[in-house]
C-alpha positions, 0 to 999 in steps of 0.5 A: 947072824950068818957070816956071808961071803960076797963081792962088793963095790966099796964106792962108785969109782972102785972095782968090786972086790971080796967082801964079808958081812953078816945076814940076819938069822932065819926068821919064822917066815924066812928061807935061807938060800944057798946061792948057786947062780946069779945073773949080771944085769945092766942095772948092776953096773948103773948102780955100782957106778951110782949113775942113777944116784942114791946108791948105798955103799958098800954094795953087793949087787945081784937080783937074778938069784937061783939056789937051793933052800938050806933052812926054813923058818918055823912058819914057812908054808910053801917051801922046804929044805932042798927046794930050788928057789929064786929071788928077783928084784925085790925082797919086801914092800909095804904089803898093804897099799892098793898096789901090793894088795893087787899083787903089783908089789913092784909099784908099792906106794911106799916103794919096794925094797930092792934085793940090793941097794935098798933098806930093810923095813924096820931095821933100815939096814942095807940090803945086799944082793946075789953076788954072795954065797947065801941070802935070807928072804921072806917066803912071800918074796921067794919064787919056785924054780922048776927042776926041768930047767937049767938053773944057771939059765933060769937066773936071768929070768928073774929080771930080764924075763919078767921085765919083758913078760909083764908088758906082754901079758899086760897088753894081752899079746898073742896070735894075730899081733905084730910085735917089734923088739928094739935091741937084741941084748939081755932084755931083747932076746927074752922079749923075742922068745916070749912074744914068739911063744905067745903066738905073735909075729916077732920082728927084731929092729936092730942097727946091727945087720950081723945079728939077723941069724941070731934073731931068727934062731931066737924065734924072730920071724923078721929082721929089720936093719934100722939104718937101712931106709928101705927096710925101715919104710917096709914096716911103717905103720906095721906094728901093734906093739914095740918093745923098746929095750934100748938104753942108748940115745935114740930118736923116738919119732922114727920108731913110733912111726912104725906103729899102726893106729892105736899101736903102743910102744912100751919103754923098758930101757932107760937112756942116759938122757930123756928122748925127744918126741914130737906130739904129732908122731902120736896124734896122727894115729892115736899111738901110745907110749907106755912104760913097765917095771918088772912084775909082781911076785905072782906074775913072776911065778907065772912067768917062771911056770910059763918058761918051764912049760915052753922050755924058755931060758936065757942064753948065757955066758958063765963067769967066775966071780973074780971076772966080774969087773971085766964082765962089766967092761964087756957088757958096756961093749955089748960083748955078751950073748946075752947075759953073764951069769956068775957061778957062785961055786967060784966064790971062795 
């Protein structure tokens, strides 16, 4: 077993603190990654506070992981010691169901194994994530990271990047499309960058007028303050797609009315309460509401390659791991542009 240092939440109501545990030994198909950086996702906060239910404690969060490979198993084919590698939201799945066979492991019919907060297949042991100094992962669930990009700014691509890239690819977004992005946080700022790089016209829909300059700098072509009725009316029946990253309570009908006929709103954010929507808001223009969950391993690799080609990275604020609890409180207030990333060199 491999002695490992980490920060963990002992229980839902307790702050994260130093935690020592053991990783499994490197198996024939595994790689050992010395973790350099780990992004801080809003999902981490939800899960350490057991807001979604079913959290496994003690919990070591973190599923936006980038580091160097320090050991490979005897049968590993695609990685070597010294490679820069990434780990996203899952570390295993059943591998045999139709979804897994189609490269859509995130929709595994038996349930994917989360990088943290899950249970290892076979052993049933809890999985521990990237707020740690090292991780052992099957090479099939490990990603190649380009040396062209800043690895710290790549880390959030493993969740925020793929969560926004996958629906843009699924709905074949490109030149000629009008895309609205609701919310300019960790997910939203990636949606803006990616949709713009794909050639779409991008409009940020925000309640905060002071975010306009940032939105334009990120690549948005337009900015609409949704509290201003005249601005909102100017984009009525306008968008082919709306990427909804908002996790706060909101009136969906108001935003669905911004879709053109046959337009689609894609839900990525998860509000605490189910939003209401009158059927007429959809029926009148044959509009659609859909959802999307991260991406499969192949698509995540495609996203990382796309980002390397277009020099796309997350905008981050680096923190020491000792400051993680303070970062959570700041994240709740929206006080980050746009993703915290932990420097794991600070884990002593």
